[in-house]
N, C-alpha and C positions, 0 to 999 in steps of 0.2 A: 405611503402606507404608514399606519401608526399602531400603537399598542391597543388602542380602543377597537380597531377593526380586527385585531388578532391575526393580522397578516403582516408579519414583520419583514423589514428589509435589513439584511446584515452585511456589513463589510467584514470579510474573513481574510485572515493572513496565515500563511504556512511557510515556515523556514526551518523545518526539522533536520534537513540534510543538505542536499546540493541543488535544490530548486527554490528560488525566491518567487512566491506566488501570492496573488491577491485576487479576490473575487467578490462580486456582489450577488447575493442569493436572496430570493424572496420566498417566504413561506416554506422554506426547507426543501422545496422540490423544483424551483424554477431558477435557472441560471441567467442572470442579467448580463454578467460578464465574467470571464475567467482568464486571467493572465498568468503565464508561467515564464520565468527567465531561467533557463537551464544553465548549469555550470559544467556540463559534461566535457566540453572541449578543454576547460581549464584543468580538470582532474585527469584527463585521459593519459597525459604524459607520465603521470605518477602511477597509473594502473589501479587507481582507486581514489576515494574521496579523502582529501587532506583537510582535517577539521579547521585549522587556522586559515587556510585559503578560503574555505567555504564561508567562514564567519566574515572575513573581510569583504568578500563579494556580496554577501547579503547586505552588509552595511552600505555598500555602494549602490545597490539596486533597489532597496526596499521603498524608498520614496518614489522613485520612477515607476515601479510596478504598481504601487497603490494608486498613484495619479492616473496611470493608464487604465486600471480597472474602473475607476470612477468615470473617466472620459469615455471609454467604450460603452459603459452602461448608461451614459447620458444622465448621471445622477451626481449629487453633491454630498458632502459629509453631513450637511444639514438635513438631508432626507433619510439618513440612516437611523435605525432604531437601536442598533447595538454594534459593537465591534467584537469579533471573535478571533481567537488566535490559538495555534497549537502550543500547548504548554509542555508536552512530552509524550512519549519518549523520543529521544533523538540526540544529536550532537548538542551539548549544552550551550556552547558558544553560539552556534547557529540559532538555536531556539531563543536565546536571550535577545537577539536582534529583533525578531518578530514580536516577542512579548513586550519589549520596551517601546517599540513603534506603536503597538496596539494600545498600550497604557497611555502613551502621549496623546494619541488621537481621542481616546475615550475621555481623558481628563480635560483636554482643551475644548471638547464639544459637548461635555456633560452627557456622555452616552454610557449605558451599561456595558460592562466588560465581561466576556465569556471565555473561560479557559477550556480548551477542548483536547481530549486524548486523541493522539494521532491515529491509532488503530480504530477507534470509534468513528473517526472521519472516513477511513477507508471503507468500513462496513456500511456507513450511512450513504455512501455514494450510490448505493442501489436505489435510493429514493428517487433519483432522476430517471430511473427506468420504469418503475411501477410502485404502487403502494405496497407496504409490507403486509404479509400475512403471517400471523404468529400461531404456534411456535415456528421459528425459522432457524436455519443453521448457516453460519458464515465460515467459509474457508478463506483465511487471510494468508496470502503468500507474497512475500517481498524479500528484499535484500537482507533485512534484519529480523523478519518475523515469519514464522509458519505456525499458524494456530487454527484450531477448530473452535468456534465460538457459538454457543447456544443462546438464542434470544427467545425467552418465554413471553416477553412483552416488550413494549417500546422502551428503548434506552437502557435495558437491563441485560448486561453481558456476562455470560458464564463460560469461562474458558474450560473446555473439556479435553483438550489435547493441545500440545505445543511441542516445539522442537527441543531436543535435549542437548543439541550441539549446534552445528551449522544450520542456518535457515536455508530454504531451497534456493533463494536468490544468491546467497553467499556461495553456495556450492557451485552454482552456474558460473559465477565470476571466477572462482578458483580453477575450475576445469577449463574455462576459456583461456585463462592465462597460461595453463599448462600446454594448451594447443597453439599458443602464440597468437591468439585473437585479441583485438583491442578491447578496452573498457568502454562501456559496460558489457559484460560477457553474455548476459541473458539473451538479448536479441540476436547476438552473433551465433550462439549455440542453436537457437531456435531456427534461424534461417538455414544453417548448415545441416541440421537434422532432417530437414525436408528433402535433402538430396541423398541421404545415406540409407544404409541397410542396418537393421537391428541384429547384427550377426556377432556381437560380443556379449558374453553372458556376465553382465555386471550384477552385483548383489542388490537385494532389496531388504531393507531393515524393517521387518514387520513388528519387531519387539515382542513383548510378552502378549499372550492371548488376551483379547479384549481391550488392549491399550489403544488410545487414540493419539498417543504421542508420535513424534517423528524423529528420525535421526538420519542425517545425510553425510556425516563426517566419514563413516566407513565407505560409503559409495565414492565420495571424493577421493579418498586414499586409494581405493581400488583402481580408479581411472588413472591416477598418477603412477601407480605401480605398474599397471599394464603398459602405459606409454614408456616408462623407464626400461622395463624388461624387453620390450620390443626393440627399443633403440640399442640396447646392449647386444641383442642377437642379430642386429642388422635387418630386422623385419620392417616392412613398410605398412603401417596401419593407416588407412584412409581417415583423415580428420572427420569427414562427414559420417563415417560409420561409427566412430567413437562418439560423436555428438548425438547421433540417433539412438545408440544403445544406452548412453547415459540418460538422455531425456526419457526414454521408455521407462527406466527404473524409477525416476523421479515421479513421472506422471502416474504410473501405475499405483504407487502407494498413496499419492494424494487423492486420486479418484476413488479407490476402493475404500479407504478409511472414511472419506466423506460420505460415500454411499451407505456404508454400514451405520454410521452415526445418524444419518438422515432417517433411516428405517427404524433404528432403535428408539429414537426420540419422536418418531411419528410427526415430522415437521411438514409444514405446508409449502415451505419455500426454502430453496438453497441458493445462496449467493456466493460468488467467487470474486474476491477483490484483492487489491494490492498489485504491485508492479509486475509480478510473475503471472498475474491473471491476464496480462497482455500476450502471453505465450500462446502461439497458435496451436501447438500440439496439445497443451492442457485444455484450451477452450474446446477443441474438437472432441477430445476424449470425454470431457464433462457432458457435452451435448449428446454424444452417443450413449453415454451411461444413463442419462436421465430422460431421454426422449420418450420412453414408454412408462415413466413413473408418474404417479398421481401427485406430483408436487411441481411447483414452478422452479425453473432454473433461471437465475438472473446473473448476467455477467455484464458489467458496465462497459461502454465503449473504451477503446484504448486510451483516449485522452483523460479519462476519469479513473484509470487503473493506477497510473503512476502518480506521484505526489502532486497535488494541486490544492488550491484553496477553496474551490467549490464544495469539495467533500467536507471541509471544516465548517463551512456555512450550513451544510445539511445536518451535521451532528449538533451544531450550535442551536438549531431550531428546537430540538428536544429540550435542551437546557433552558432556552428562552421560555418555552411553555411552562416549565416548572419554576421559572424565576430563580434559577440557580446561577447567580451572578458572582463574579470574582471581585475582589477589592484591589486597590492599588498595590497590595502586598503580593500580588500574583508573581510567581517565580517560574523558572524553567527547570525541568527534571529530565536528566539523562535516562533514568529508569522510572517507569510509572506503571503500576498494575492497572489493567483494564477494568477489573471489577470495581 
């Protein structure tokens, strides 16, 4: 494909945290290949991601992953129309590996370079499910982010609510650690919650009236205090009940605030993206809440919820159409506003 045909083929790279990923995406909505090398086993013994370890493993894996994405897609770099890469937010050392790899490929093959916002990538993963209908609302839930984002038109993101402390995924990891569950904690809590009873009354932080912001720090502390007090009294709390009750508090506030915002802004489409969008409890609650609403609910498959490069290729498609290309001065940013 070529620029003249207006159906571009993009090599996309993602190294914002602990997955080294590369993908080939055509036209913003077709995945030719999507390769992810996870570092979970390397970080598990530390109970979380160690930035230096992540950066070193990205350095070791990046060439292998890019080559595999091209091989699986049965394409060459000479057939690419651009190279896209996550520029932030994320672990700056990890991001730099991907940014410099993308710059090297773009320079050596005389290809346009596209810098992509990581959260825009998560949001645009919905492109692989169905075409966008605007205005739309995205709930982004991951280990580092919990945000409600309004899209009035393509590629224009307005954050109307965000976490004031812990992100939902971060709270999941901390509660999992308190329960003695291995990293990453989100999938562990989700599986355990399916077996438990919601018989513990944990708090829900609704914040001030009309707010679309989130807060999970108090909930996390309440869980830890409940576990500590039960241990002091010699009481035996079932881990599955703790998990189920904790998950209920998280899911309830996510679902209800998303629903309220969707109605207020009269959106046509609601998308749920990010690593926590893989949570079965959240997916079911969202489906139940929106099944009778006159708006589409889109939740990408599990493989496109966690960090991957196909989502970066989808977001890069928008920038490609606008010809918003980066220069060789492209840098990595630990913090980067979505707007």
